[in-house]
N, C-alpha and C positions, 0 to 999 in steps of 0.2 A: 493692276488691271489684268483681267484674264486675257489669254491669247485670243486675238481676233480670228474669226472664221466665217465662211459663207456656207450655210447649211441648207440643203435642198430637200424638200419633202415632196415626193411624187404621190399624188392622191388619185383615187378613183372618182368617177362622177357620183353625185352632182357637183362635187367641188373641183376647183382648179388647183394646180400645184401652188405651194407657197415657198418662199425663201426667207430665211432668217439671217440677218447680218448680226452676228454676235460680236459686239465691240463695246467700247466705252458708252456709246449712245446706240443701243440696239434698235434695229429697223426690221419691221416685218413687211414683206412685199406680197400683197394680196392676202385675202383672209378666207377664201373658200365660200361655199354656199352656206346660207344661214342655218340650216339644220345641222351643220358640222362645226359650229362655233366652239362648242365645248371641247370637241376633239382637237381643233386648232389650238386652243389654250393648252390642252394636255401635251401636245407635241412640243410646243416651245418651252414649257416647264421642264420636260424631260431633258432638254438641252441646257438647262440651268438658267433660263431667263424667265423672270416673273412678269406676268402681263403688265403690272403697274410700273415696271421699269422700262417698258417699251418707250422709246423716244419718239417714234413716228411709225404710222402705217402708210405705205405708199401703194396706190392702186395703179396697175398698168393700164386698166380701162374699167369702165363701170358696168359691165355685165354681171348678172346676179351670182354667177359661179366664182367671181373674183372679189366681189365686195360684200357678199352676204354676211360675213362675220363682223363687218364694221360696226353695226349696231351694238353687238355684244361688247366689243372692246371699248368703244367710245362711251357707252352708257355706264358700264360697270367699272371701268378703270380710267376713264377720261383720256384715252390715248388720242392724240391729234392725228388727223388724216390728211394726206397730200394726194393731189391728182392734177392732171392737166387742167389748165385754167378754163378751157372750153367746157369740159365735162363738169368742172367744179361749179360753174355758173348755173348749169342746168340742175344739178343736184341741190344747190343752196336755194334756188327759187322754187323747188318742188315742181319743176316743169313736168308735164305729163309725158314728155319724150325722154326724160332722164332714165338711164339704165336700159333703155329700150324695153322696159318692163311691161308697159301697157300693150305695145304692139306684139310682144313675144308671149304675153300672159305668163310672166314669171314673178313670184313674190320677192320683194326686197324691203327689209325693214329700214326705218328712217335713220339717216346719218347726215352729217354735214362735213364739208371739206374745209379744213382750217388753213391749209397752205396750197396756194395755186401755183402750179409748176409751168414753166415754159421751156422751150428747147434750149439746151446748153446750160440750164441751171445745174448747180452742184448740191449734193446732199452729203453732209459730213457725218461720219459715224464714230469719229475718234481717230483711229489710225488709217481709215480708208475714206476715199471720196468717190461717190457714185455720180456719174455724168448722166444727166437726163437727156434723152434723145426722143424728139417727137417723131413717131413712126406711124403716121395715119394709114388707114386701109381697112383693117377690121372694124375700127371705129375712127371717127375723125380726131378724137382726143387720145388715141392710143399712144403710150410711151414705152420705150425700152430703157434699160439702165445698164450702164457699162462701168465695170470696175477695172481700171487699167493696170493695177499692180499685178493681179493674177490673170488678167486678160479674160475676164468672165463677162458674158453677155446675158442679161435677163430680158427675154424678148416677148413675154406675154403670149398673145395669140397671133403675132404677125407671121410666124412660121413654127412648125414643130419638127420633130426628128423625121417623121415620114408623112407629114400632112401639112395643110395650111388652114388657117382660120377661115370660117365661112364669111361671106361678104353680104352686107345688107345694102343692096342697091337702092332700096326705097328710103332709107334713113341716112345713109352715108354717101349716096350719090352713085351714079352710073360709072363715074371715073374711079371707083374704088380699086379696080384692078390696076390702073396706072399708078395710083397713089401707093398701093402695096408694092409694086415693082420698084418705084423710086425709093421706098423705105428699105427694101432689100438691098438695093444698090448701095445705099449709104452704109448699111450695116456691114456689107461685104468688104468695105475698106478698112475695118477695124482688125487689129491683131487679136485673134481669139483662140484660146486654148480649149474652152468648152462653153456651152450655152445651156441655159435653163429656160424652157418654154412653159406656157400655162397648162399644157396637157402632155402626157407621155413622159418617157424617160429622159435623163440627162443626155445632151447632145455632144458627143465626143468629137465630131467633125462638123462644126457649124457651117463651114463654107460649102460642104457637099449638100447639106440640107437646104441652104439658101439657093444653091444652083437648081436643085430639084424643085423647090417652091417656085422659083422664077420661071422655070420651064413649064410648070403647070399653069401659071398665070398667062403665059404667052399663048398656050393652047386655048385658054378660055377667051382670049381676045377674039379669036375666030369663031368660037362656038359659045356665045353668051348664055345659051340655055343651060350649059353645064354649071355656070355660076348659080343659077336658080335651083337646079336639082341638088347641088351640094348643100346649099343653104336650107332648103326644105327638109332634107333628110336629117341634117344636124339639129335643126330647131325642133322637129317633131320627135326625134330620138330623145332630146333633153326633156321634152314634155313627158314622154313615157317614163323617163327616169324619175322625175320629181313627183309623178303621180303613181309610181310603181305599177305602170300598165294602165290600159283603158279597156273597158268592156266593149265588145264589138257593137252592141246596140247604142252606145253613147258616143262613139267616135265621130259620126257624121255631124250631129248637132253641136258637139264641142268645136270641131274644126271651123264650122261656119261662124262661130263667134270670134275667131282669131283674126286680128289684123294682118298678120304675116300671111296666113293661108289665103285670104281673100285677095290681097295684093298680088301674090305670085300667080294665082289662078287667072285673074283678069288681065294683068299687065304683062307677065312674063310668058304665060302659056296661052293667053287669049281665049280662055274658055270660062264658062260659068263655074263658080265655086262648087255648086252641087255636082257638076260633072267631074271635077278634079278630085273629089273624095276617093273614089275607087282607083283612079289612076295613081294617086299618091300611095294608097295602101298596097297596090300591086308592086310599085317600085320599092317600097320598104321591104317587102318580102323577097323580091327578086334580087336585090342588092345585098341581102343579109343584114340590113340595118335593124330589122325587128322580126319577130316570129310569133305565131299564135300558140297560146297555151290555155286550154279550156275556155276558148272564146274570149280571151284577153290578149291584146297586142302588147308584147313585152320587148323592150329595147335589148339589142344584142350586146351592146357594150357592157363590160363589167361595171357594176355600180353598187353603191350601198343605199338601200331604200331609206328615204327620209322618215322621220317619225310621223305618226299619223296626222298631227296638226298641220304639217307642211304640205300634205297632198292636196288640200283644197284651200290653202291660205290665199287670200286675195288682197294683199296689201301692196299698194303701188305708190310711187312718188306723189301723185296728185292727191293722195289721201293723207300724206304725212302732215303732222302738226308739230311745230316747235314752239317751245316757250320763249 
């Protein structure tokens, strides 16, 4: 048996980072956005793991940038997929709320969850054991994975090196801040040498990042509008990434079709969605989240534009069909 190792791949948007546990029973944690599935396959092959040899794919949560490659690996290679049981039930029933895809207007190709995970489950890779930790906040079924031998935490989007995952108060509940803080408190008790999150670089000082994340959540408790602004800018930036920008004349009509935009306008900011269009655009420019290029609004975050078919793909869980 080849020497066991934990291999971290930092990726640009629209994909999330992925982690390969190279061992007797190789595990891939998260699979990136659907447009990057072949690149995901290439990355693990370069590390000496064939896709057909993957023992399991584990999803930290079901957002499209983390599960988009599931379809490719499950259909082409028959790789089984594991996720928290709450999200698994939504996925397997093709619920319209699955992946948040309908509300977010993000394409996700169909997959099914074979293994339903719960808090404190263990995943064995041969010479390693990963501990499943239920860490709700970013989503209700969000999980982190802890490898005690090397004291490595794989934390999805519960926190990043210099940021935190956005919170969906309309789908995950208004207590998402408190849930996130409880999850951080739990993680802070673990001995950790390093952590890998869903976005950004490897975290060399996880406890410092956890402290910073907790401090930000505490500020949000007193200013809930910051939760909504953080979410709106993150969601709209991701839209701009997967569509490789939007023309000025189409932005208004597009936003008015989006569940997230209408909910935040009416309930978080208490204004009509039509009025919120220009307010959001002004904030995207002011904050540096996006900029205008030849009358197209382009996301500021580094990204790799998806292939053309992905820019207007409209496949959502309610449309999935399984044999």
